[in-house]
C-alpha positions in Angstrom: -83.8 -119.4 156.7 -81.1 -122.5 157.0 -79.4 -123.7 153.8 -80.8 -127.0 155.4 -84.2 -125.9 155.6 -84.3 -124.4 151.9 -82.7 -128.1 150.7 -85.6 -129.7 152.2 -88.2 -127.2 150.9 -86.7 -127.6 147.6 -87.0 -131.3 147.7 -90.8 -131.4 148.8 -91.5 -129.2 146.0 -89.5 -131.0 143.2 -91.4 -134.1 144.2 -94.8 -132.5 144.2 -94.0 -131.0 140.8 -92.8 -134.3 139.2 -95.3 -136.3 140.8 -98.0 -133.8 139.5 -96.4 -133.9 135.9 -96.0 -137.7 136.1 -100.3 -138.0 136.7 -100.8 -135.6 134.0 -98.5 -137.4 131.7 -100.1 -140.9 132.4 -103.5 -139.3 132.2 -102.8 -137.9 128.5 -101.2 -141.1 127.9 -104.5 -143.2 129.0 -106.8 -140.5 126.9 -104.7 -140.8 123.6 -104.7 -144.9 124.1 -108.4 -144.3 124.5 -108.7 -142.3 121.4 -106.9 -144.5 119.3 -109.2 -147.5 120.3 -112.3 -145.6 119.4 -111.0 -144.2 116.5 -109.8 -147.5 115.2 -113.3 -149.1 116.1 -114.9 -146.3 114.1 -113.1 -147.2 111.4 -113.5 -150.8 111.2 -117.3 -150.3 111.7 -117.8 -147.8 108.7 -115.3 -150.3 106.6 -117.9 -153.2 107.5 -120.6 -150.8 106.4 -119.0 -150.0 103.2 -118.7 -153.5 102.6 -122.3 -154.4 103.8 -123.7 -151.7 101.2 -121.8 -153.0 98.4 -123.0 -156.3 98.9 -126.5 -154.7 98.6 -125.7 -152.9 95.6 -124.8 -156.3 94.0 -127.8 -157.9 95.2 -130.0 -155.1 93.7 -128.0 -155.0 90.5 -129.0 -159.0 90.3 -132.4 -158.2 91.1 -133.0 -155.5 88.6 -131.7 -157.8 85.7 -133.6 -160.6 86.7 -136.9 -158.2 86.8 -135.9 -157.2 83.1 -135.6 -160.4 81.9 -139.3 -161.5 83.5 -140.6 -158.1 82.3 -139.0 -159.2 78.9 -140.7 -162.5 78.6 -143.8 -161.8 80.0 -146.5 -164.3 80.5 -149.1 -162.2 78.7 -147.0 -161.6 75.7 -146.1 -165.4 75.8 -149.8 -166.7 75.7 -151.2 -163.9 73.1 -148.6 -164.2 70.7 -148.7 -160.2 70.1 -148.3 -156.7 71.8 -150.1 -155.3 74.1 -152.9 -153.0 72.6 -152.3 -149.5 73.5 -156.1 -149.3 74.8 -157.8 -148.8 77.8 -157.7 -151.9 79.8 -158.8 -153.9 83.1 -156.5 -154.6 86.2 -156.8 -158.3 87.8 -155.6 -158.7 91.1 -154.4 -162.4 92.5 -153.7 -163.6 95.9 -151.7 -166.7 96.4 -152.3 -169.5 99.4 -149.2 -168.1 100.9 -150.8 -164.4 101.3 -148.7 -163.0 98.2 -150.5 -160.7 95.9 -149.7 -159.7 92.4 -151.6 -157.7 89.5 -151.9 -158.0 85.9 -153.4 -155.2 83.3 -154.9 -156.4 79.9 -154.9 -153.7 77.8 -157.8 -153.0 74.8 -161.4 -152.0 74.7 -163.2 -152.1 78.1 -166.0 -153.6 77.0 -165.0 -156.6 75.0 -162.4 -157.2 77.8 -165.5 -157.5 80.0 -167.5 -159.7 77.9 -164.2 -161.9 77.6 -164.1 -162.2 81.3 -167.6 -162.9 81.9 -168.5 -164.7 78.9 -169.8 -168.2 79.4 -168.3 -168.9 75.7 -164.9 -170.5 74.8 -163.5 -167.5 74.4 -164.7 -166.6 78.3 -163.4 -170.1 79.3 -160.2 -169.4 77.9 -159.8 -166.4 79.1 -160.5 -168.1 83.1 -157.8 -170.7 81.7 -155.0 -168.1 81.0 -156.0 -166.9 84.6 -155.6 -170.0 86.0 -152.4 -170.7 84.4 -150.6 -167.4 85.5 -151.3 -168.3 88.8 -149.5 -171.4 88.5 -147.1 -169.7 87.0 -146.7 -167.2 89.8 -146.4 -170.2 92.6 -143.6 -171.9 90.4 -141.7 -168.7 90.5 -141.9 -168.5 93.9 -140.9 -171.9 94.4 -137.9 -171.0 92.3 -136.9 -167.8 94.0 -134.1 -169.5 96.3 -132.8 -171.0 93.5 -132.5 -167.9 91.7 -131.1 -166.5 94.2 -128.1 -169.2 94.6 -127.4 -168.6 90.7 -127.2 -164.9 91.4 -124.8 -165.1 94.4 -122.7 -168.2 92.0 -122.1 -165.9 89.0 -121.6 -162.2 90.8 -118.2 -163.5 91.0 -117.5 -163.2 87.3 -118.2 -159.5 86.8 -115.5 -157.1 86.6 -114.7 -155.5 89.7 -115.2 -151.9 88.7 -118.8 -152.6 88.1 -119.0 -154.4 91.4 -117.0 -151.7 93.6 -116.7 -148.7 91.7 -113.5 -146.4 93.3 -116.2 -143.2 93.4 -118.8 -145.3 95.1 -116.2 -146.6 97.8 -115.0 -143.2 98.1 -118.6 -141.8 99.0 -119.8 -144.6 101.1 -116.6 -144.8 103.2 -116.7 -140.6 103.7 -120.4 -141.3 104.6 -119.6 -143.8 107.2 -117.1 -141.9 108.6 -118.9 -138.5 108.8 -121.8 -140.3 110.7 -119.6 -141.8 113.3 -117.8 -138.0 113.7 -114.5 -138.5 112.0 -113.6 -135.9 110.0 -110.1 -137.0 108.8 -108.8 -137.2 105.4 -108.0 -140.8 104.0 -106.3 -142.8 101.5 -107.4 -146.1 100.5 -107.0 -149.3 97.9 -108.7 -152.2 96.6 -106.2 -155.0 96.1 -107.0 -158.9 95.7 -105.7 -162.0 97.3 -102.5 -161.6 96.4 -102.1 -157.7 97.9 -101.9 -156.7 94.2 -103.5 -153.0 94.0 -106.9 -153.4 91.6 -107.2 -149.4 92.0 -106.2 -146.9 94.5 -106.4 -143.1 95.5 -103.8 -140.6 94.5 -102.1 -140.0 97.4 -102.2 -143.9 98.5 -98.4 -145.1 99.9 -98.6 -147.9 102.0 -95.2 -147.3 103.7 -97.0 -144.1 105.3 -99.5 -146.0 107.3 -97.3 -148.6 108.9 -99.0 -150.2 111.9 -102.4 -147.8 111.2 -103.4 -149.5 108.2 -107.2 -151.2 108.6 -108.6 -154.0 106.0 -112.0 -155.0 105.5 -113.0 -158.3 103.1 -115.3 -157.4 100.2 -118.3 -159.8 99.0 -117.2 -162.1 101.7 -119.7 -164.9 99.8 -118.2 -165.0 96.8 -118.0 -168.7 95.6 -114.4 -167.9 94.0 -111.3 -168.7 96.1 -109.9 -165.3 95.6 -111.2 -162.6 97.5 -111.1 -158.2 97.4 -109.8 -156.4 100.2 -110.3 -152.7 100.8 -107.2 -150.9 102.9 -107.5 -147.6 104.4 -105.3 -145.5 106.1 -105.7 -142.0 107.6 -102.0 -139.7 107.0 -103.4 -137.3 109.7 -104.6 -139.8 112.5 -102.1 -138.8 115.1 -102.9 -135.1 114.6 -106.5 -136.2 114.9 -106.2 -137.7 117.7 -104.1 -134.8 119.6 -106.3 -132.4 118.6 -109.1 -134.2 120.4 -107.0 -134.0 123.9 -106.1 -130.5 123.1 -108.0 -129.5 126.1 -105.3 -130.8 128.3 -102.3 -129.1 126.8 -102.9 -125.6 128.8 -102.9 -127.3 132.0 -99.8 -128.9 131.1 -98.7 -126.0 130.2 -99.4 -124.2 133.3 -97.9 -127.0 135.3 -94.8 -126.6 133.5 -94.6 -122.7 133.6 -95.1 -123.4 137.8 -92.3 -125.9 137.8 -90.0 -123.3 135.6 -90.9 -120.6 138.1 -90.3 -122.8 141.0 -86.5 -123.5 139.6 -86.0 -119.7 139.3 -87.0 -119.2 142.6 -84.8 -121.6 144.1 -81.8 -120.5 142.1 -82.5 -116.8 143.2 -82.9 -118.2 146.9 -79.8 -119.7 146.7 -77.9 -116.7 145.2 -79.4 -114.1 147.7 -78.0 -116.7 150.5 -74.8 -116.4 148.6 -74.9 -112.7 148.2 -75.6 -112.7 151.9 -72.9 -114.6 153.1 -70.2 -112.5 150.7 -72.1 -109.5 152.8 -71.5 -111.0 155.7 -67.9 -111.6 154.9 -67.7 -108.2 153.3 -68.4 -106.6 156.6 -65.7 -108.5 158.6 -63.0 -107.5 156.0 -64.2 -104.1 155.8 -63.9 -103.6 160.1 -60.6 -105.3 159.6 -59.3 -103.2 156.9 -60.7 -100.3 158.8 -59.4 -101.3 162.3 -55.6 -101.4 161.2 -55.1 -97.8 160.3 -57.6 -96.3 162.7 -55.3 -98.4 165.3 -52.1 -97.1 163.7 -53.4 -93.6 163.5 -54.7 -93.8 167.2 -50.9 -94.7 168.1 -49.3 -92.2 166.3 -51.5 -89.7 168.5 -50.8 -91.1 171.5 -47.1 -91.0 170.6 -47.6 -87.2 169.7 -48.8 -86.4 173.3 -45.2 -87.9 174.6 -42.9 -84.8 175.2 -39.9 -86.6 174.5 -41.3 -87.7 170.8 -42.5 -83.6 170.3 -38.7 -82.7 171.2 -36.9 -85.0 168.4 -38.0 -83.4 164.8 -37.1 -87.1 163.5 -39.4 -88.8 165.3 -42.0 -86.2 164.8 -41.5 -86.4 161.2 -41.8 -90.2 161.2 -44.9 -90.5 163.3 -46.4 -87.7 161.1 -45.5 -89.8 158.1 -47.6 -92.6 160.0 -50.4 -90.6 159.7 -50.4 -89.7 156.5 -50.3 -92.9 154.9 -52.7 -94.5 157.4 -55.1 -91.4 156.4 -54.5 -92.0 152.7 -54.8 -96.0 153.5 -58.3 -95.6 155.2 -59.6 -92.9 152.5 -58.3 -95.7 149.7 -60.8 -98.1 152.0 -63.6 -95.5 152.5 -63.4 -95.2 148.2 -63.9 -98.7 147.9 -66.9 -98.9 150.3 -68.3 -95.6 147.9 -67.5 -98.1 144.8 -70.5 -100.2 145.9 -72.9 -97.7 144.9 -72.2 -97.8 141.3 -73.4 -101.4 141.4 -77.0 -100.0 142.3 -76.9 -98.0 139.1 -77.8 -98.8 135.7 -75.1 -97.2 134.6 -72.2 -95.1 136.2 -72.1 -91.3 136.1 -68.7 -91.2 133.8 -67.0 -87.7 132.3 -66.0 -89.2 129.0 -62.9 -87.3 127.3 -60.5 -88.4 124.4 -57.6 -89.6 126.0 -54.4 -91.2 124.6 -54.2 -94.5 126.4 -50.6 -95.6 125.8 -49.6 -92.1 127.6 -51.8 -92.7 130.6 -50.7 -96.4 131.0 -47.3 -95.2 130.8 -47.5 -93.0 133.3 -49.5 -95.5 135.7 -46.4 -97.8 135.1 -44.1 -95.3 135.7 -45.8 -94.6 139.2 -46.5 -98.1 139.9 -42.9 -99.4 139.3 -41.6 -98.6 143.2 -44.1 -100.6 144.5 -43.0 -103.5 142.3 -39.4 -103.2 142.9 -40.0 -103.1 146.1 -41.4 -107.0 146.4 -38.0 -107.4 144.2 -40.1 -107.8 140.8 -39.9 -105.7 137.7 -42.7 -104.1 135.5 -42.4 -103.7 131.7 -44.8 -101.7 129.3 -44.8 -102.8 125.4 -46.9 -100.0 124.3 -47.0 -101.0 120.3 -50.4 -99.6 119.4 -50.0 -96.8 117.0 -53.8 -95.2 117.5 -53.9 -95.3 121.3 -56.7 -92.4 121.2 -59.8 -93.8 123.5 -62.9 -91.9 125.0 -63.3 -92.7 128.4 -63.3 -91.3 131.6 -59.6 -90.7 132.8 -60.2 -91.1 136.4 -62.0 -94.2 136.2 -59.8 -95.9 133.5 -56.7 -95.0 135.6 -58.3 -97.1 138.5 -59.1 -99.6 136.2 -55.3 -100.2 135.3 -54.3 -99.9 138.9 -56.6 -102.1 140.2 -55.3 -104.9 138.1 -51.9 -103.9 138.8 -52.1 -104.4 142.3 -54.1 -107.7 141.9 -50.9 -108.5 140.3 -48.7 -107.3 143.4 -51.2 -109.1 145.9 -51.3 -112.8 144.4 -47.6 -112.6 143.2 -45.8 -116.2 144.0 -43.4 -116.7 146.7 -41.3 -118.6 144.9 -40.0 -116.3 142.1 -39.5 -112.7 141.3 -42.8 -110.7 140.1 -42.8 -110.2 136.6 -45.5 -107.7 135.0 -45.8 -107.2 131.1 -48.1 -104.2 130.2 -48.7 -104.1 126.4 -51.1 -102.2 124.0 -51.9 -103.1 120.4 -54.3 -102.6 117.4 -56.9 -104.8 116.4 -59.3 -104.9 113.7 -58.6 -101.4 112.8 -61.0 -100.3 115.4 -60.3 -101.4 118.8 -57.1 -101.0 121.2 -56.0 -104.2 123.3 -54.6 -103.5 126.8 -53.4 -107.0 128.5 -51.6 -107.0 131.9 -50.0 -110.0 132.3 -48.1 -111.6 135.6 -46.2 -114.7 136.7 -48.2 -115.2 139.9 -49.7 -117.7 141.6 -52.7 -117.9 138.8 -56.4 -118.6 139.1 -57.9 -122.1 139.3 -60.6 -123.1 136.3 -63.7 -123.0 138.9 -62.5 -119.6 140.3 -61.8 -118.0 136.8 -65.6 -117.9 135.9 -66.3 -116.0 139.1 -63.8 -113.7 139.4 -65.8 -110.9 138.1 -68.5 -111.6 140.7 -69.7 -108.8 143.1 -67.7 -109.7 146.9 -66.2 -112.8 145.2 -62.7 -113.8 146.7 -60.6 -116.1 145.4 -59.2 -118.5 148.2 -55.2 -117.8 148.6 -54.6 -121.0 150.9 -52.6 -120.6 153.4 -52.1 -116.8 152.9 -53.3 -114.5 155.1 -51.6 -111.4 153.6 -54.4 -110.6 151.1 -57.1 -108.6 151.9 -59.6 -107.3 150.2 -63.6 -106.7 149.5 -64.2 -108.9 146.5 -65.1 -105.5 145.0 -62.0 -104.5 142.6 -62.8 -107.2 139.8 -66.5 -106.6 139.4 -65.5 -102.7 139.4 -63.2 -103.3 136.9 -66.0 -105.5 134.5 -68.9 -102.3 135.2 -66.2 -99.6 134.5 -65.3 -101.2 131.1 -68.5 -102.5 130.5 -70.1 -99.0 130.7 -67.2 -97.7 128.3 -68.2 -99.8 125.6 -65.6 -102.3 126.1 -65.0 -105.9 127.6 -62.6 -107.6 129.4 -61.5 -111.2 129.9 -59.1 -113.2 131.6 -56.7 -116.4 131.1 -55.0 -118.0 133.7 -53.0 -121.1 134.6 -52.7 -122.2 138.2 -49.0 -121.5 139.7 -47.8 -119.9 136.0 -49.4 -116.6 135.9 -52.8 -114.3 134.9 -53.3 -112.0 132.2 -56.3 -109.9 131.8 -56.8 -108.3 128.5 -59.0 -105.0 128.0 -60.5 -104.4 124.6 -61.8 -100.2 124.2 -63.3 -99.1 120.7 -61.1 -96.5 119.5 -62.2 -92.8 119.2 -64.3 -91.7 116.1 -62.5 -88.7 115.8 
């Protein structure tokens, strides 16, 4: 697939996912706003209902008080001037012109009451006059009902607040009204006066936590006094309650987010795979070139051996044989590098672990490599200062690691100054060995320094075309050092030089 096609698909999918997420976020915000409005409306309705119930309690209180007063000053007691006889009595019913009905019970001996009621004497007439007087008194009390109610309302505000609106009663009413509307949320409330002075409050009342979410309702709005009381309520867990009510949307949002993450991961893998494919193509091209040169040299040497004049000259024959030997070694070395690729397809390389003296192995490698360095007019120095250099490694792979690093230093030497290689070792932390290989070559740019240990990655060398390779050397080095339980890092400055640092655990023996 072309890179342009991948980018087009990536942009389309990204726009689709972003649009889907925006729609879900917009929908969720609208639902949250609707839930907040419904919650606020329900709370205001509950507060109004609490205020009305307190008004009803106020009216009920005064009516009971008036009823008690009327009963204590009953017409019967006023007329007869004595207490009621504790005997059987007669119940009388009265009907007014307006349709109202009332009852009057006269206690005493039933026969005597009937005689009084039906008698034609002075007592009977007196009793009937009393009935008429009671009816007139009842009509008078009915006419004065409006005036009594006005008096009740005018004197209600003089009662103490705790008698008019007890905190426990307010809390009970408020809880009942909220439960009726389906709002099962903890709340805090307080009753304040017109100067915002708290009269009583709940234990957790803290108006600073409410912010704009404070609800207020006037109490006893028909009071004649200029100052009124207000019921203020807020809900500490309001936002949690709102978001719990829309929790059904969270899975949909989470699934969309997971799909977005999978999409991003797929795109990254696709680009990495494409980059890896390009690197493999470069690898095949480099490998073909690397194999072509020694094969051509061996083919040319074989043709020279077919020449009778060459076979007659021992010196020429020796020279051709040496070319064949050198090119065969070179070809074998390239084949070994290709075979190293199999290491990257395994979880762990097959290593033959043994205890060696790293100082001794590195010293022998430096002596062997000295001729190659001096061939280019350079020098190599070994400062092996580690007192304890016993490590458990695979000697062959460890030797290849050091050789690869030294070979890279020669490949990427600077043409402006003689090559200077310094190989050193030292003890660190008492249980690890550090081996460093420093050069004064062309160095590595910072962007390339992050990628030099990646498989098939090769640092650009500008106009130099004599540097060949497959981009496997440093990847092989990092894998072997990692399998040996060590670490490798690189420090470099462009046009100054590079330093590779290897740390290995010391042998426990």
